[in-house]
C-alpha positions in Angstrom: -11.7 25.1 -25.1 -8.2 25.1 -23.7 -7.7 23.5 -20.4 -4.8 23.6 -18.0 -4.1 20.6 -15.7 -2.4 21.2 -12.4 -1.5 18.4 -9.9 -2.1 19.2 -6.2 0.5 17.6 -4.0 -0.7 16.8 -0.4 1.5 16.4 2.6 0.5 13.3 4.5 1.6 13.1 8.2 1.7 9.3 8.4 2.3 6.4 6.1 -1.3 5.2 6.6 -2.6 8.6 5.5 -0.3 8.6 2.5 -1.7 5.2 1.4 -5.3 6.5 1.6 -4.7 9.9 0.0 -6.5 10.5 -3.2 -4.6 12.2 -6.0 -6.0 15.6 -6.7 -6.0 17.4 -10.1 -7.3 20.7 -11.3 -8.8 21.3 -14.7 -9.0 25.1 -15.4 -11.0 26.2 -18.4 -10.0 29.1 -20.5 -13.4 30.6 -19.7 -12.7 30.5 -16.0 -13.3 34.0 -14.5 -10.5 33.6 -11.9 -12.9 33.5 -9.0 -15.4 30.8 -8.1 -18.7 31.8 -6.5 -20.5 28.5 -6.5 -19.4 24.9 -5.8 -20.8 21.5 -6.5 -19.4 18.2 -5.3 -20.2 15.0 -7.2 -19.1 11.4 -6.6 -18.5 9.0 -9.5 -17.9 5.3 -9.7 -15.3 3.8 -12.0 -16.7 0.2 -12.5 -14.6 -2.1 -14.7 -15.5 -5.7 -15.3 -13.9 -8.1 -17.9 -12.2 -5.2 -19.8 -15.4 -3.1 -20.0 -16.3 0.0 -18.1 -19.8 0.9 -17.0 -20.9 4.2 -18.3 -24.1 6.3 -18.3 -25.2 6.9 -22.0 -27.6 9.6 -23.1 -29.5 8.7 -26.3 -30.4 12.4 -27.0 -26.8 13.6 -27.1 -25.2 10.2 -28.0 -22.6 11.0 -25.3 -21.6 9.0 -22.2 -20.0 9.7 -18.8 -18.7 7.9 -15.8 -21.9 7.4 -13.6 -22.3 9.6 -10.6 -23.7 12.9 -9.5 -24.1 15.5 -6.8 -24.0 14.7 -3.1 -27.2 15.3 -1.1 -26.8 17.5 2.1 -25.1 15.6 4.8 -24.6 12.5 2.7 -21.4 10.4 3.1 -19.3 10.4 -0.1 -19.2 6.6 -0.6 -23.0 6.5 0.1 -23.5 9.2 -2.5 -21.4 7.2 -5.0 -23.5 4.1 -4.4 -26.7 6.0 -4.7 -25.8 7.8 -7.9 -24.4 4.8 -9.7 -27.5 2.8 -8.7 -29.9 5.6 -9.8 -28.3 6.0 -13.2 -27.4 2.4 -14.1 -29.3 0.0 -11.9 -26.1 -1.6 -10.6 -25.4 -1.7 -6.9 -21.7 -1.3 -6.2 -19.2 -1.5 -3.3 -17.0 1.5 -3.6 -13.4 1.9 -2.6 -12.2 4.9 -0.6 -11.8 7.9 -2.9 -9.0 7.3 -5.4 -9.0 10.6 -7.4 -10.3 14.1 -7.0 -10.7 16.4 -10.0 -11.5 20.1 -9.4 -12.9 21.8 -12.5 -13.1 25.5 -12.8 -15.3 27.1 -15.4 -16.9 30.5 -15.5 -17.5 31.3 -11.9 -18.0 27.7 -10.8 -15.9 25.1 -9.0 -17.0 21.5 -9.7 -15.3 18.9 -7.5 -15.6 15.3 -8.8 -14.6 12.5 -6.4 -13.9 9.2 -8.1 -14.2 5.8 -6.5 -13.4 2.3 -7.9 -16.5 0.2 -7.7 -17.3 -3.5 -7.7 -20.8 -4.7 -8.8 -22.5 -6.5 -6.0 -26.1 -6.5 -7.2 -28.9 -5.0 -9.3 -31.5 -2.4 -8.2 -34.2 -0.4 -10.0 -33.0 2.8 -11.6 -34.3 6.1 -10.3 -33.6 8.7 -12.9 -34.2 12.5 -12.6 -36.6 14.1 -15.1 -33.6 15.5 -17.0 -32.0 12.1 -17.2 -35.3 10.5 -18.4 -35.7 13.1 -21.1 -32.0 12.6 -22.2 -32.7 8.9 -22.5 -30.0 7.9 -20.0 -29.2 4.3 -19.6 -26.3 2.0 -18.6 -23.8 0.8 -21.2 -20.8 -1.4 -20.8 -18.0 -0.1 -23.1 -14.7 -1.9 -23.9 -12.1 0.2 -22.2 -10.4 1.1 -25.5 -13.7 2.4 -26.9 -14.4 4.5 -23.8 -11.0 6.1 -24.0 -11.4 6.8 -27.7 -14.8 8.3 -27.0 -13.6 10.5 -24.2 -10.5 11.5 -26.3 -12.8 13.3 -28.7 -12.5 16.4 -26.6 -9.1 17.0 -28.2 -10.2 17.3 -31.8 -14.0 17.0 -32.3 -15.2 20.6 -32.8 -18.8 19.3 -33.2 -18.9 18.4 -29.5 -20.9 21.0 -27.5 -18.5 22.9 -25.2 -20.2 21.3 -22.1 -19.5 17.8 -23.5 -15.9 18.8 -24.4 -15.2 19.8 -20.8 -17.0 16.7 -19.5 -15.1 14.4 -21.9 -11.8 16.1 -20.8 -12.6 15.4 -17.2 -13.6 11.7 -17.9 -10.6 11.1 -20.1 -8.3 12.5 -17.4 -10.0 10.4 -14.7 -9.9 7.2 -16.6 -6.3 7.6 -17.8 -5.2 8.4 -14.2 -7.1 5.4 -12.9 -5.6 3.1 -15.4 -2.1 4.5 -14.8 -2.5 3.7 -11.1 -4.3 0.4 -11.7 -2.9 -1.1 -14.9 -4.3 -4.6 -14.1 -7.8 -3.1 -14.3 -7.4 -2.8 -18.1 -6.7 -6.5 -18.5 -9.6 -8.4 -20.0 
């Protein structure tokens, strides 16, 4: 699947607003119909510790992703990030303000993924959905280089299901953007 990346430039009115503005990108799939009819907003936590990143791994697909998921109605975005990371991984995090927004357009859908940097502050019991349980989802700490290599598979691994190719494209984009803006995060 071919994708087009487009950067969205905001126009902050104050210096303070500029300092807290998340960078926004668009990933537009070749199968995008040109008009979205449904939207979904998800919040995801980029948690890096000692040169490793926390990922949600599915044993059924042998694929991984940055932990996170859909916001519940009326839920604050940082609270949604905390909840989703805890449910999928069992780690309680303190999230930063939103650092990156990626809008994905596929078919007639617009998926907005809001990324937060997270710091582990505790452990909690996981609370997986039925789909996540059936997929064998669990937390894994990956060396950053291995996570980047895994997500980079979207470029050349034709055996990846199209859904995973798109997801890996998104996660690779998010992680490389995060590391570009936070190079010290990659130091072990």
